[in-house]
C-alpha positions in Angstrom: -66.5 -36.3 -16.4 -62.9 -35.4 -17.1 -60.9 -36.5 -20.1 -58.7 -38.9 -17.6 -62.0 -40.5 -16.1 -63.3 -40.9 -19.7 -60.3 -42.7 -21.0 -60.2 -45.0 -18.1 -56.8 -43.5 -16.9 -56.1 -43.3 -13.2 -56.5 -40.2 -11.6 -52.9 -38.8 -10.9 -51.4 -39.0 -7.3 -49.9 -36.1 -5.6 -47.8 -33.2 -7.1 -45.7 -33.7 -10.4 -41.8 -32.9 -10.6 -42.8 -30.3 -13.3 -45.1 -28.2 -10.7 -42.2 -28.8 -8.0 -39.8 -27.0 -10.1 -42.0 -24.3 -11.3 -42.8 -23.7 -7.6 -38.9 -23.7 -6.7 -38.0 -21.3 -9.4 -40.7 -18.8 -8.2 -39.8 -19.6 -4.5 -35.8 -19.4 -4.2 -34.9 -15.7 -3.5 -33.0 -14.0 -6.1 -29.3 -13.0 -4.2 -27.4 -10.5 -6.0 -23.9 -11.3 -5.8 -21.4 -8.2 -5.5 -17.8 -8.0 -4.9 -15.8 -4.9 -4.2 -13.3 -4.1 -6.8 -10.1 -3.8 -5.3 -8.8 -0.4 -4.5 -6.1 -0.2 -6.7 -8.2 -1.3 -9.8 -10.0 2.5 -9.6 -6.9 4.2 -8.5 -4.2 2.6 -10.4 -1.1 0.5 -9.5 1.0 1.7 -6.0 4.4 2.8 -6.8 7.1 0.5 -6.6 9.9 1.4 -4.0 13.5 -0.1 -4.2 15.7 0.8 -1.1 19.3 1.0 -1.2 21.7 0.1 1.8 21.3 2.7 4.7 24.1 4.7 6.1 24.4 6.3 9.4 24.8 10.2 9.6 28.0 11.6 10.7 26.7 13.6 13.9 27.2 17.2 14.2 30.5 17.2 12.0 28.3 17.6 8.7 26.5 20.7 8.1 24.9 19.6 4.8 22.8 16.7 6.2 20.6 16.3 9.4 23.3 15.7 12.3 21.9 12.3 13.6 20.1 9.7 12.2 20.2 7.3 9.1 19.9 7.8 5.8 18.3 5.3 2.7 18.6 6.0 -0.9 15.7 4.6 -3.0 14.0 4.8 -6.1 10.4 5.3 -6.7 8.7 3.9 -9.9 5.3 4.9 -10.9 3.8 2.0 -13.0 0.5 3.1 -13.9 0.6 4.8 -17.6 -2.0 7.3 -16.7 -2.1 8.4 -13.4 0.2 10.8 -11.4 1.5 9.5 -7.9 2.1 12.1 -5.3 4.0 10.7 -2.2 2.4 12.9 0.7 3.8 11.4 3.9 6.7 9.4 5.4 6.5 8.0 8.8 8.6 5.6 10.8 7.2 2.6 12.2 8.4 -1.0 13.8 11.2 1.2 15.3 13.9 -1.0 17.3 16.3 1.5 17.4 14.4 3.5 20.0 16.2 7.0 19.2 14.5 8.1 15.9 12.4 11.2 16.3 11.1 11.7 12.8 11.2 10.7 9.2 11.8 13.1 6.2 12.6 12.7 2.4 14.8 14.6 -0.1 12.7 15.7 -2.3 10.5 17.1 0.5 6.8 15.6 0.6 4.5 16.3 -1.0 6.4 15.4 -4.3 5.0 13.8 -7.6 6.1 10.8 -9.8 4.3 11.2 -13.1 3.0 8.2 -15.0 5.9 5.6 -16.3 8.6 7.7 -14.3 10.8 6.9 -12.0 12.8 8.9 -9.6 15.6 9.0 -7.1 15.1 10.1 -3.6 16.6 9.7 -0.2 14.7 8.7 2.7 15.9 10.4 6.3 15.3 8.9 10.0 16.3 11.6 12.5 17.6 10.3 15.7 17.9 12.1 19.0 21.4 10.7 19.3 24.1 9.3 17.1 24.7 6.1 19.5 26.4 3.3 17.6 23.8 0.4 17.4 22.4 -2.3 15.6 18.5 -1.8 14.7 15.8 -1.8 12.4 12.5 0.1 11.2 10.3 1.2 8.4 9.8 4.1 6.7 5.7 4.4 5.9 5.6 5.9 2.6 1.7 7.4 2.2 1.0 7.8 -1.4 -2.4 8.7 -3.7 -3.2 10.6 -6.6 -3.9 14.2 -5.0 -0.7 16.3 -3.6 -2.9 17.4 -0.6 -3.2 13.5 0.8 -7.0 13.8 0.4 -7.5 10.6 -1.4 -7.0 8.2 2.0 -7.8 4.8 0.0 -4.2 3.5 -0.4 -2.3 1.5 2.3 1.0 2.9 3.1 3.9 1.0 1.7 6.6 0.0 4.1 10.3 0.2 3.3 12.3 -2.1 5.4 15.6 -0.6 6.8 18.0 -2.6 8.9 20.8 -0.8 10.4 24.0 -2.8 11.4 26.3 -1.5 14.2 28.4 0.6 12.4 30.2 4.2 12.7 29.0 7.0 10.6 29.5 6.0 7.1 27.2 8.6 5.0 29.0 10.7 2.8 28.9 14.1 3.9 28.5 16.3 0.9 30.4 19.9 0.5 28.3 22.8 1.7 
């Protein structure tokens, strides 16, 4: 005879809460939660680009600048304290001007911005004509930490440019 029967206690009915809890602990699958770290966590902070006012190039009357298009002075700051940033490409997107052919920069790409440094650059949008028009576009600035652009884990930084309907107003530097 069991101890329960000898003591006159009643036989337990069903399964105890303790048994259910133990079973649940073993029955619930373990789920590993992993979240991807943001791309910039491993690669550092993106550059900070501050653009000035755009000016229209003077057409064929200036020999030291591209003849037609728009020029935008800007600064590029590297906020990362340890990693050099490389600007590896400049392209044009969201173009409402219609006549823009390609983008360049001075200094020419690729160029570097060392940790903590701020540099002056000029973005140039070359155009097929020097028509007087109001329009807008974005320079897409491709960046990374390799001069050859081989680390493609960074989104390009858009630099929005608005051109009011204006005659040529870039200053032509002496030749």
